[in-house]
C-alpha positions in Angstrom: -70.5 -108.7 -37.3 -71.6 -105.5 -39.1 -71.0 -103.5 -35.9 -67.4 -105.0 -35.8 -66.8 -104.2 -39.3 -67.9 -100.6 -39.0 -65.8 -100.2 -35.8 -62.7 -101.5 -37.6 -63.4 -99.2 -40.7 -63.9 -96.3 -38.2 -60.7 -97.2 -36.4 -58.8 -97.4 -39.7 -60.2 -94.1 -40.8 -59.3 -92.5 -37.5 -55.7 -94.0 -37.7 -55.3 -92.5 -41.2 -56.6 -89.3 -40.0 -54.2 -89.1 -37.2 -51.2 -90.0 -39.6 -52.2 -87.2 -42.0 -52.6 -84.7 -39.2 -49.2 -85.8 -37.9 -47.7 -85.5 -41.2 -49.1 -81.8 -41.5 -47.8 -80.9 -38.0 -44.4 -82.2 -38.7 -44.3 -80.3 -42.1 -45.5 -77.1 -40.3 -42.8 -77.5 -37.7 -40.2 -78.1 -40.5 -41.4 -74.9 -42.2 -41.0 -72.9 -39.0 -37.3 -72.8 -38.2 -36.1 -71.9 -34.7 -34.3 -68.6 -34.4 -33.2 -68.9 -30.8 -29.7 -69.4 -29.8 -26.1 -68.3 -30.2 -24.8 -67.3 -33.6 -21.6 -65.9 -35.3 -20.6 -64.9 -38.7 -18.6 -62.6 -41.2 -19.8 -59.2 -42.2 -18.7 -56.8 -44.9 -19.9 -53.5 -46.2 -19.2 -50.0 -47.5 -19.4 -46.8 -45.5 -19.6 -43.1 -46.3 -19.6 -40.1 -43.9 -18.8 -36.4 -43.0 -15.9 -35.3 -40.9 -15.8 -31.8 -39.6 -13.4 -29.5 -37.8 -10.4 -30.3 -39.8 -9.5 -26.7 -40.7 -9.9 -25.4 -37.2 -6.2 -25.2 -36.5 -5.7 -22.8 -39.5 -8.9 -20.9 -38.7 -11.0 -22.1 -41.6 -14.0 -24.3 -41.8 -13.1 -27.6 -43.7 -15.4 -30.7 -44.0 -14.3 -33.9 -45.7 -16.0 -37.0 -47.1 -15.2 -40.3 -45.7 -15.6 -43.6 -47.7 -14.3 -47.1 -47.9 -15.0 -50.7 -47.3 -15.1 -52.6 -44.0 -15.0 -56.1 -43.0 -15.1 -58.1 -39.9 -16.8 -60.6 -37.6 -19.9 -60.6 -35.5 -21.7 -62.8 -32.9 -24.8 -62.6 -30.7 -27.8 -64.4 -29.1 -31.4 -64.4 -30.2 -34.5 -65.1 -28.1 -37.8 -66.0 -29.8 -41.5 -65.4 -28.7 -43.8 -66.6 -31.5 -43.0 -64.3 -34.5 -40.9 -61.9 -32.3 -37.2 -62.4 -32.4 -34.9 -60.2 -30.0 -31.5 -60.2 -28.8 -28.1 -58.6 -28.4 -25.1 -58.5 -30.9 -21.6 -57.4 -31.0 -19.2 -56.9 -34.0 -15.7 -55.6 -34.7 -14.6 -54.6 -38.2 -11.3 -53.3 -39.8 -12.1 -50.3 -41.9 -10.6 -49.1 -45.0 -12.6 -45.9 -44.7 -10.7 -42.7 -45.3 -10.7 -39.2 -46.7 -8.4 -36.3 -47.8 -9.0 -32.5 -48.0 -6.8 -29.5 -48.9 -6.7 -27.0 -46.1 -4.9 -23.7 -47.2 -2.6 -25.8 -49.4 -2.0 -28.5 -46.9 -3.2 -32.0 -47.4 -5.0 -33.3 -44.5 -6.0 -37.0 -44.5 -8.1 -39.1 -42.3 -8.2 -42.9 -41.8 -10.6 -44.9 -39.6 -8.7 -48.1 -38.4 -11.4 -50.1 -36.9 -15.1 -49.9 -35.8 -16.9 -52.0 -33.1 -20.6 -52.1 -32.1 -22.7 -53.5 -29.4 -26.5 -53.4 -30.3 -29.8 -54.7 -29.2 -32.1 -56.1 -31.9 -35.9 -56.5 -32.2 -37.6 -58.0 -35.1 -40.6 -59.7 -36.4 -40.8 -62.7 -38.8 -42.8 -61.9 -42.0 -42.5 -65.5 -43.1 -41.0 -68.6 -41.2 -37.7 -67.9 -43.0 -37.5 -64.1 -43.3 -36.9 -61.7 -40.4 -37.2 -57.9 -40.5 -35.5 -56.0 -37.6 -34.3 -52.8 -36.0 -31.2 -52.3 -34.1 -29.6 -49.7 -31.9 -26.7 -49.3 -29.4 -23.1 -48.1 -28.8 -20.4 -47.8 -31.2 -16.6 -47.4 -30.9 -14.1 -46.4 -33.6 -10.3 -45.4 -33.9 -9.3 -42.8 -36.4 -5.9 -41.4 -37.5 -5.7 -37.7 -38.8 -2.6 -36.6 -40.5 -2.0 -32.9 -41.1 1.1 -33.4 -43.1 2.3 -30.3 -41.2 5.4 -30.0 -39.0 3.5 -27.5 -36.7 0.2 -29.4 -36.2 1.6 -33.0 -36.7 -0.6 -36.1 -36.4 -3.1 -37.3 -34.0 -5.3 -40.3 -33.3 -8.3 -40.7 -31.3 -10.8 -43.4 -29.9 -14.5 -42.2 -30.5 -17.7 -43.4 -28.7 -21.1 -42.7 -30.2 -24.5 -44.1 -30.9 -25.7 -46.4 -33.8 -29.2 -47.4 -35.2 -30.4 -49.2 -38.3 -32.7 -51.7 -40.1 -32.1 -54.9 -41.7 -33.4 -58.2 -43.1 -32.5 -61.9 -42.5 -33.4 -65.0 -44.5 -32.6 -68.6 -43.8 -30.6 -70.3 -46.7 -30.3 -73.6 -44.8 -31.3 -75.0 -41.2 -28.5 -73.1 -39.6 -27.1 -70.6 -42.2 -28.7 -67.0 -42.5 -28.0 -64.3 -45.0 -28.3 -60.6 -44.0 -28.5 -57.3 -45.4 -28.7 -54.2 -43.3 -28.2 -50.3 -43.1 -26.7 -48.6 -40.1 -26.3 -44.8 -39.1 -23.6 -44.1 -36.7 -22.9 -40.7 -34.8 -19.6 -40.4 -33.1 -20.2 -36.9 -31.7 -17.4 -34.5 -30.9 -14.0 -35.1 -29.6 -11.0 -32.6 -28.9 -7.8 -33.7 -30.7 -4.5 -32.0 -31.4 -4.6 -30.6 -27.8 -0.9 -29.7 -27.7 -1.5 -27.4 -30.7 -3.4 -24.3 -29.9 -5.4 -25.9 -27.2 -6.9 -28.6 -29.6 -9.7 -28.7 -31.9 -13.2 -30.3 -32.0 -13.5 -33.2 -34.5 -16.8 -34.8 -35.3 -17.9 -37.4 -37.8 -20.6 -39.8 -38.7 -21.0 -42.8 -40.9 -23.7 -44.5 -43.1 -23.0 -48.2 -43.6 -24.5 -50.8 -45.9 -23.5 -54.2 -44.8 -24.0 -57.9 -45.7 -23.3 -60.8 -43.5 -23.4 -64.5 -43.5 -24.3 -66.0 -40.0 -24.2 -69.6 -38.7 -26.7 -70.3 -35.9 -25.5 -72.9 -33.5 -27.9 -75.7 -32.3 -30.9 -77.4 -34.0 
């Protein structure tokens, strides 16, 4: 009888231990959300930059400052390997980024119409709900330059360059993620105003601080 009672007590203790262990395991799983899968969201930010070559048609050196807000949409896919998260992402934004400079008494204006990026991302989880990452890839943009001159006229161009940056994401719910990131983009040099004096080389870059809210599809 004693042996049976002891066996029952041991069995009861073992069952309790298994329930406790199962509870801890479930809690641990709940505390470690899955980052893998498709996601999409909205992004907005502020850009500053420099544009050069604006005075070349007049034979002078003119550099202008670009600044303005940008807003758009993004989407991508993440893979996860333990604490490492990596993936690919694309975005497109309308840009209110512009500038104006005086070149020998002539007002030259620049307006960036849109910016689009395709980037690879690699990051590490510093906690189950917080991701730090780096990103890099290719960027495209469209810009209008207005010389307000009957001789030079106006021109627009599509630029292609490279972009790189860092960011942080945090889970605000099971599927919603908030993001803060910095990106630097260099669009290199492109010849514009070709019909006027053989064209001039225009170059510009951008610094972007952006926030985003992302929804991850799936469990």
